[in-house]
C-alpha positions, 0 to 999 in steps of 0.5 A, spaced: 450 445 423 448 451 428 442 454 427 445 462 426 438 465 426 437 462 433 443 465 435 441 471 432 434 470 436 438 469 443 442 475 442 436 479 440 433 477 446 438 478 451 439 485 449 432 486 450 433 483 457 429 476 456 436 473 459 431 466 461 429 466 453 436 466 450 439 461 455 434 456 454 435 457 446 443 456 448 442 450 452 438 447 447 443 448 442 449 446 446 445 439 448 445 438 441 452 441 439 456 440 445 463 440 442 461 446 437 467 451 439 464 457 436 457 456 440 461 455 446 464 461 445 458 465 443 455 462 449 461 464 454 459 471 451 452 471 453 455 470 460 459 475 460 454 480 458 449 478 464 455 479 469 456 471 471 463 471 470 465 464 473 460 461 468 463 464 462 470 462 463 468 455 464 464 455 457 470 460 454 475 455 456 472 449 453 471 453 447 479 455 447 480 447 448 476 445 441 479 452 437 483 458 440 480 464 436 482 471 437 475 473 439 474 467 444 481 468 448 480 475 449 473 474 451 476 469 456 481 474 458 476 479 459 472 475 463 478 473 468 479 480 469 472 481 471 473 475 476 479 479 479 484 473 477 489 478 474 494 474 474 491 469 469 487 475 465 494 477 464 497 471 461 490 470 457 491 477 454 498 477 452 496 471 448 491 474 445 495 480 443 500 475 439 494 474 435 491 481 434 490 488 436 485 491 440 485 497 444 480 494 449 484 488 450 491 492 451 487 496 456 485 490 460 492 487 459 496 493 462 491 494 468 492 486 469 499 487 469 499 493 474 494 490 479 499 484 479 505 489 480 508 486 473 511 493 473 516 492 467 511 488 463 506 494 464 510 500 462 511 496 456 504 494 454 502 502 455 507 505 451 506 500 445 498 501 446 500 509 446 504 508 440 498 504 436 492 508 439 494 515 441 488 518 441 485 513 446 484 516 453 484 510 455 492 509 452 493 516 454 491 514 462 495 508 461 501 512 458 501 517 464 501 512 469 506 508 466 510 514 466 508 516 473 511 508 475 518 510 472 518 516 476 517 521 470 512 525 473 513 532 469 512 528 463 506 525 466 503 532 468 505 535 461 501 529 457 495 529 462 494 537 461 495 537 454 490 532 453 485 535 457 486 541 453 483 537 448 478 533 451 477 536 458 471 531 459 476 525 460 475 523 468 481 518 468 486 524 466 483 529 471 483 523 476 491 522 474 492 529 474 490 530 481 495 524 483 501 528 480 499 534 484 500 530 490 507 527 488 510 533 485 507 539 488 504 536 495 498 540 494 492 536 496 488 542 495 489 542 487 489 534 487 482 534 490 480 540 486 482 534 480 479 529 484 472 532 484 472 533 477 474 526 476 467 524 481 464 529 477 465 526 470 464 519 472 470 516 475 467 511 480 474 511 484 475 518 485 471 519 492 477 515 495 482 520 493 477 526 495 477 522 502 485 521 502 487 528 500 481 531 505 484 527 511 491 529 509 488 536 509 485 534 516 478 535 513 476 529 517 468 529 516 469 530 509 474 525 508 469 520 512 463 522 508 467 520 501 470 514 504 462 513 505 461 514 498 465 509 496 463 504 501 456 505 498 459 504 491 463 498 493 461 495 500 467 490 500 472 494 498 478 492 503 482 498 501 477 503 503 474 500 509 481 500 512 483 507 510 477 509 514 478 506 520 485 509 519 481 516 518 478 514 526 484 511 528 488 518 526 483 522 530 484 517 536 477 514 536 480 507 538 474 502 537 471 505 531 478 505 527 480 498 530 473 495 528 475 497 521 482 497 521 482 489 523 479 487 517 485 490 512 487 485 507 491 479 511 490 475 505 498 473 504 497 470 511 491 466 510 494 459 510 498 460 516 493 458 521 486 455 521 483 459 527 484 466 527 482 470 533 476 475 531 473 480 535 469 478 541 473 471 541 477 470 548 484 469 547 487 462 548 492 459 553 496 458 547 497 462 542 501 465 535 502 472 533 504 474 526 508 481 525 504 483 519 505 490 516 512 493 516 518 493 521 516 499 525 509 496 526 512 490 529 517 494 533 511 498 535 506 493 537 511 488 541 510 492 547 504 488 548 507 481 549 507 482 556 500 482 557 499 476 555 500 473 561 501 466 563 500 464 556 504 460 551 506 465 545 510 463 539 511 469 534 512 468 526 517 474 525 522 476 520 529 474 520 531 480 521 528 481 528 528 475 531 535 476 535 533 483 538 526 480 540 528 474 543 533 477 548 528 482 550 522 477 550 524 470 553 517 468 555 516 468 547 518 464 542 520 467 535 520 462 529 519 464 521 512 465 519 512 458 515 513 454 522 508 456 526 502 451 528 496 452 524 492 449 529 493 454 534 489 461 535 492 466 531 493 474 532 496 479 529 501 483 532 498 490 530 491 488 533 494 486 540 492 493 543 485 491 540 484 484 542 487 487 549 482 492 549 488 497 551 486 504 548 490 510 546 490 512 553 493 506 556 499 505 551 505 502 555 512 502 556 512 509 553 519 511 556 522 505 553 522 497 552 527 494 548 534 493 551 541 492 547 548 492 547 551 499 546 556 499 540 563 501 542 563 507 537 568 513 540 568 519 538 569 526 542 564 529 539 557 528 540 554 523 536 547 524 531 545 518 527 541 520 520 536 516 516 532 520 511 528 514 506 522 511 508 520 504 504 513 503 502 509 498 498 505 505 495 508 510 492 504 515 495 506 513 502 513 513 500 514 519 498 510 522 503 515 520 508 521 520 505 526 527 505 531 529 500 538 528 503 540 535 500 535 538 506 539 535 511 545 539 509 545 544 514 546 538 519 550 534 516 555 540 515 555 542 523 562 542 526 560 541 533 557 534 532 559 527 528 554 524 523 552 517 522 548 514 517 543 509 518 540 509 512 540 502 509 536 502 503 540 509 500 537 510 493 538 517 494 546 516 494 546 520 501 552 516 504 556 518 497 554 524 497 556 526 503 562 523 505 563 526 512 558 522 514 560 515 517 555 509 515 554 505 520 548 501 515 553 497 510 555 493 516 548 492 519 546 484 519 539 485 523 536 489 528 540 487 533 546 491 530 542 497 529 540 497 536 547 497 538 549 503 534 543 507 536 544 506 543 551 509 542 547 516 539 547 522 543 541 524 538 538 520 532 534 525 526 530 521 522 523 520 518 518 516 519 521 509 518 523 503 523 529 506 525 524 512 528 520 506 532 526 502 534 530 508 537 524 510 541 523 503 543 530 503 546 529 510 550 534 514 545 533 521 544 530 522 537 528 528 533 522 525 528 520 529 522 513 528 520 510 530 514 505 535 514 500 529 513 502 523 518 501 516 518 495 514 523 500 512 528 502 519 530 495 521 530 495 529 530 501 530 534 506 535 533 511 536 539 510 529 543 507 522 542 504 517 547 508 511 544 515 513 545 517 519 551 524 519 548 521 522 541 521 529 539 516 531 534 518 536 528 511 535 524 512 539 517 508 546 518 508 547 511 506 542 506 512 543 501 517 546 506 522 543 511 525 549 512 522 552 519 523 544 522 530 544 519 532 550 522 529 548 529 533 541 529 539 545 526 539 549 532 538 544 538 544 540 534 548 546 535 546 546 542 550 539 543 557 539 547 
């Protein structure tokens, strides 16, 4: 029999901060009762309370092997969550939910599911939590997040506002309301005000979003200040480190920016090499290049390959780019990522400028550096290609770069031009809604096909996506529609870009309206003959 009084004494000692004394009691009890599931569970909770989640998981797993109780499984799920093992946490907490109900478990389960991008399940459990605990602010916050994820932005905003009228101290809801102000109204000033309230109420992550909004508003000093506040709080947070780096890069602060941007999350490529290049390393004579980030980055930074003179270069890239790149860079071997030799020194393509110390005053081949055979697209009218949607892993970036096809209507209805679609992932159904546009994208098998079609265009009108980079790399005349808060790669430029001479920028001056920029493009297109 376990001495309950001793356990109660250990719990009291823990609560009073006498951790070592409590630990000695547990260890002594465990020596005498090594297979007691209840003791293992209580001892595991002791380690949860003192923040040693590795040891907590070890003990709680042993307890579960002996007797799976609701409390023990729940505690194990919590501990795995705190270790950052969100997949394991989700699986364990889902099992706990089947044994009993508790708002804390639902909350951690929903958070875990969002972390692992299991959005369907996250929304399902967020709805269930809100149904069971409608007065729990965490349930409301998760419901708002679920509504946002499923595109029900106005409904999410309404729920936020209604709850804040009853409880204006709910920091998480001010945080979510700020995000909704960004997404629905593109109003970063109001968003920043909401994030500031969330921060004042103790939300530990609000300063990150204050920084993002400040950066989007061009308030770079304030952005840097709040990124640094976040890094004081979470010194190893890669997302904040990377974002501060991009804030510097936007201002063309090459070294300051790349020193941080270089540290971005590259974990999905970690098994591809035993020898990743680091700042200060000499570049070896035989080297692997990994195409990371998005397609546009691959196209933008491939220009630096010729500067790896007299080196044996193997590039791991996606299949859709292999043909195009192979035709243009015969000195390199383009293969699937998984076929790279892990013993070779490895560099990421987006870091080539950094490794070669070629700053933004020395961007090479701005006149174009890719060639493609022009597609046989005959028409007596000037040919104008269009692309209106941008893909992205993040909803904030995707919405910022994408423009509703309806805004293009004035251009698409011009009688002096023939319009062509380069939109591959057409979620807005622009091709269906505007049949006067000839859909070339439906026949694209890879970027070689896209490049050939682009070469046949007189002008390309596009948002910030891979089509913009490809057109610029080919030297095709391009009208690039940049949002008010553009990606760092375009710096703060409003008319031209040092990356591509053939690209003319039409940057949004009003964070909500595109009317001025679209009217300018319409006038330019009317002048084509």
